[in-house]
N, C-alpha and C positions, 0 to 999 in steps of 0.2 A: 391434530396440530395443537399445542398447549399454547393458552391465551396466557400474555403477561401484560402487566400496566407500568408505564412509565411517567414520569411529570415532567414538564420543559415547559419554559417561558411561552406565554401566549403568542408574541410576537415571531419567536423563532419557529414555532408548530405551523404556522401561516406560511411561513417562508418555505419551509420543508413541503407543506402541502403545495404550493406552487412550482416548486423545483420539480416534485414528482408528477403533477400535471403536464407539465412541460415537455416530460420525458414520456409521457402517454402511459403512466404508471399510477397506481394508488401508493399512499403514503406507507401502507402497510407492506406492500410489495417491493418498495426503496427501502424500506429496513429491513425487510428480510434478505435481501440482496448485500446490505451492509453486514447484517450480523454473520451472514457465512462468509464474508471476506475478513472480518475480524477474526473470527474463529477460527479459520487457516490460517492466519499470520505467523503462527508459531510453527507450523508445518515447513512455511517458505525457510525461515531461519535454518532450522533443522537441515532443510535440502542444501542450503550454502552452505552451512558448515561440513554436510558431507562433501560437498563437491570440492571444498578449500584441502580438507582431508587426502582426497584423490588427487590432487593437483599439487601436492606439497612437493613431488620430483622436478616440478617444470622449473628452470632458472631461467631469467630475465635475460644473459647474455651478456650485458653490459650495465655501467653505471653512468648516471647522467650527474654532471654539478646542477646546482640551483640555478644557474642562469641558462642552461641548456632545458631545464623542465619548464622554466616560464616563458622562453621565447614564444613569440607569437608570429604564426605565418602572415607575411606583408599582402 
């Protein structure tokens, strides 16, 4: 595993340590989880775009007026 160094505000680091501790993790483990999620976000966008391409043939069936779309259930 490769080591990297970041800088951040002292107070922010304290808060992050406390959050990680409350979750039963080290700050390092919490950061690795975040980094994994951050790095895979582009894959999620790609998957969503592929799904939209596959669903192009789907038609909603009817149009709604602005009033109908804004109606709230009583």
